[in-house]
C-alpha positions in Angstrom: -0.2 4.3 22.9 0.9 0.6 22.0 -0.4 -1.1 19.1 -3.4 -2.5 19.0 -4.2 -5.6 16.4 -7.6 -4.8 16.4 -9.7 -6.3 13.5 -10.8 -4.6 9.6 -13.8 -5.1 7.4 -10.9 -4.8 4.4 -9.2 -7.8 5.7 -12.5 -10.5 6.7 -13.0 -13.7 4.0 -16.5 -12.6 4.4 -17.1 -8.9 3.4 -18.0 -8.6 0.2 -15.9 -8.3 -2.2 -17.8 -5.5 -4.1 -17.9 -3.2 -1.3 -14.1 -4.0 -0.4 -13.3 -2.5 -4.2 -15.4 0.6 -3.4 -12.8 1.0 -0.5 -9.7 0.6 -2.6 -10.9 2.8 -4.8 -11.6 5.4 -3.1 -7.7 4.9 -1.0 -6.6 4.8 -4.7 -8.5 7.8 -6.5 -7.4 10.1 -2.9 -3.8 9.2 -3.2 -3.0 10.0 -6.8 -5.7 13.4 -6.5 -3.3 14.6 -3.1 -0.4 13.1 -4.5 0.6 12.3 -1.4 4.0 9.8 -2.4 5.9 12.4 -3.6 8.0 12.5 -1.1 9.3 9.0 -0.8 10.0 9.3 -4.7 13.6 9.3 -4.0 13.1 6.2 -1.7 11.6 4.4 -5.2 14.4 5.6 -7.1 16.8 3.9 -4.9 15.5 0.8 -4.4 15.0 0.7 -8.2 19.1 1.5 -8.7 19.8 -0.9 -5.7 17.7 -3.7 -7.5 19.0 -4.1 -10.8 15.9 -3.9 -12.5 13.2 -1.6 -14.0 10.9 -3.3 -12.3 8.2 -3.0 -9.0 6.5 -6.0 -7.3 3.5 -4.1 -5.3 2.0 -6.1 -3.1 -1.0 -5.7 -1.6 -2.1 -3.6 -4.4 -5.9 -3.1 -3.1 -7.1 -0.6 -5.9 -3.6 0.4 -7.8 -2.9 2.8 -4.7 -0.7 6.3 -5.4 1.1 4.1 -8.2 -0.8 5.7 -11.2 0.6 9.0 -10.2 3.8 8.0 -8.8 4.5 5.6 -12.4 3.7 9.1 -14.3 7.1 10.7 -12.2 8.9 7.5 -11.8 8.7 7.4 -16.0 10.8 10.2 -15.9 14.1 9.0 -14.8 13.1 5.1 -14.8 13.0 4.6 -18.6 11.1 1.4 -18.9 9.5 0.8 -15.7 7.3 -1.8 -15.0 4.6 -2.3 -12.1 3.0 -5.4 -11.6 0.1 -5.3 -8.9 -1.1 -8.1 -6.9 -2.8 -8.5 -3.9 -4.5 -11.4 -1.9 -7.8 -10.1 -2.7 -7.2 -8.8 -6.3 -9.5 -5.9 -7.4 -9.3 -6.9 -10.7 -11.7 -4.5 -12.3 -9.5 -1.5 -10.5 -6.6 -3.5 -12.5 -7.9 -3.5 -15.5 -8.7 0.8 -15.3 -4.7 1.4 -14.1 -3.7 -0.5 -17.2 -5.7 1.1 -19.6 -4.5 4.5 -18.2 -0.5 2.9 -18.7 0.3 0.2 -20.5 3.2 0.0 -18.7 1.6 -1.3 -15.6 0.0 -5.4 -15.3 -1.6 -7.4 -12.8 -2.1 -11.2 -11.5 -5.6 -12.1 -11.9 -5.2 -14.6 -8.8 -3.9 -14.2 -5.1 -0.7 -13.5 -4.2 0.3 -13.8 -0.2 2.9 -10.9 0.5 4.5 -13.6 2.7 5.5 -16.1 0.2 6.4 -14.8 -3.1 7.6 -17.1 -6.0 11.5 -16.3 -6.5 10.8 -15.5 -10.1 8.6 -12.3 -9.2 12.3 -9.7 -9.9 12.0 -6.1 -9.0 11.6 -3.8 -5.9 8.8 -4.6 -3.9 6.6 -2.7 -2.7 3.8 -1.9 0.1 1.7 1.1 -0.2 -0.7 1.1 3.7 -0.7 -2.4 3.9 2.1 -3.5 6.4 -0.4 -2.9 9.3 -3.0 -5.5 8.1 0.2 -8.0 9.3 0.6 -9.6 12.6 4.6 -8.9 13.5 5.3 -12.5 12.8 3.1 -12.2 9.2 5.5 -8.9 8.7 8.7 -10.5 9.6 7.0 -13.2 7.3 7.2 -10.4 4.3 10.5 -9.0 5.1 12.5 -12.3 5.3 11.0 -13.6 1.8 12.6 -10.8 0.7 15.7 -11.3 2.4 15.5 -15.4 1.2 15.2 -14.4 -2.6 17.8 -11.7 -2.2 15.1 -9.3 -3.3 14.5 -5.0 -2.5 11.7 -4.0 -0.6 10.2 -0.6 -0.1 7.0 -0.3 2.1 4.6 2.9 3.2 2.3 3.5 5.3 0.7 7.0 4.8 -0.8 7.0 8.5 0.9 6.6 12.3 -0.3 5.7 15.7 -0.7 9.3 16.8 -3.9 11.2 18.1 -3.5 13.6 14.7 -3.4 10.9 12.3 -6.5 9.2 14.3 -8.4 12.5 14.1 -7.6 13.0 10.5 -9.5 9.8 9.6 -12.7 10.6 11.6 -12.7 13.5 8.9 -12.6 10.1 6.2 -16.9 9.8 6.2 -16.8 13.3 4.5 -14.0 12.6 2.2 -15.9 9.6 0.5 -19.4 11.4 0.2 -17.4 14.1 -1.5 -14.9 12.3 -4.0 -17.5 9.1 -4.9 -18.9 11.3 -7.6 -15.5 11.3 -9.9 -14.5 7.9 -8.7 -13.7 6.0 -12.4 -15.3 3.2 -13.6 -18.7 5.0 -12.5 -21.1 2.6 -11.1 -23.9 2.9 -9.7 -23.7 0.5 -7.1 -21.2 2.9 -5.5 -23.5 5.5 -5.5 -26.3 3.3 -3.4 -23.8 1.9 -0.8 -22.1 5.8 -0.5 -25.7 7.5 0.5 -28.6 5.5 0.4 -27.4 2.9 2.4 -23.9 4.5 3.6 -21.8 1.6 4.0 -19.0 2.5 2.7 -18.4 5.9 4.4 -18.8 3.9 7.9 -16.5 0.8 6.5 -14.2 3.6 5.4 -14.3 5.6 8.7 -13.5 1.9 11.0 -11.1 0.9 9.0 -9.3 4.4 8.7 -9.0 4.4 12.3 -8.0 0.4 13.0 -5.5 1.5 10.1 -3.9 4.2 12.6 -4.1 2.0 15.7 -2.6 -1.0 14.0 0.5 0.9 12.4 4.1 0.3 12.8 5.8 2.6 14.4 9.8 3.6 13.2 11.2 1.9 16.2 8.5 -1.2 15.8 9.8 -1.1 12.0 13.4 -1.4 13.4 12.8 -4.0 16.0 11.2 -6.6 12.8 13.9 -6.6 10.7 16.1 -6.8 13.9 16.1 -10.4 14.0 15.5 -12.1 11.2 17.7 -14.5 9.2 20.3 -12.5 7.5 19.6 -9.0 8.5 23.3 -8.5 8.5 23.4 -8.7 4.6 20.7 -5.6 4.2 20.6 -2.1 4.6 17.7 -1.2 6.5 16.2 2.5 6.2 13.8 3.1 8.0 12.0 7.1 8.8 9.6 9.0 8.3 9.1 11.4 6.3 6.3 14.6 6.4 3.4 14.5 3.1 1.4 17.4 3.4 -0.3 18.2 6.8 0.6 14.3 7.4 3.4 11.8 7.4 4.6 8.7 5.8 6.3 6.2 7.4 8.6 4.0 5.3 11.4 1.1 5.3 13.5 0.7 2.4 15.7 -2.8 2.5 17.9 -3.6 0.1 21.0 -6.3 -0.1 25.1 -4.5 0.6 27.0 -4.7 -2.4 
């Protein structure tokens, strides 16, 4: 099955920010509750070690992703760990809540383009569930910018372009309905647009299926790094790892010593 560059509601400028935030809040809650990123902790630790820094620069953070739970695990072996949340459409209420849960988090209030990160953002760059949003040329720009600034980068996708992954996404509306009462901060709007006017479960369903169809395979990620300028100066680790009933695809790029 070839990769399809379809549209997701979350990417559209006209899509209401509060609905986008409800979707990213759901993804954050689910990833933390299921500890889906547990298998990739060694990858993040390796990236931090290679970076020579104790800071993670998270790109396309959405609602903070699975970093709340990951943070508690990483801090056990990474003294003084700091995590900076950024996004092109920053979910400020979610970022603020994340910082309240752990004071080693901080966030950027203004839009940050993953394709053009300022050089003074020092640390391991991470992306969770967001590379698939970018067309191949833009995905290459993200990776090229990391090389140009001598920055390590770690990218993780919690789905793949396969029939089992797509079928799993078909159950996402049920997950939204079951988890919404437990998502914090509590908002009446979230209740209204989940149960009375079910826009949230429907757009999460669409975006979830499309995410699977847009996800780069291991082979395609290898193709993305192949022709980058200076790619020979980086070590690239690209693979997939089991996480419960699903898989996580990952890419780790670190500068050769």
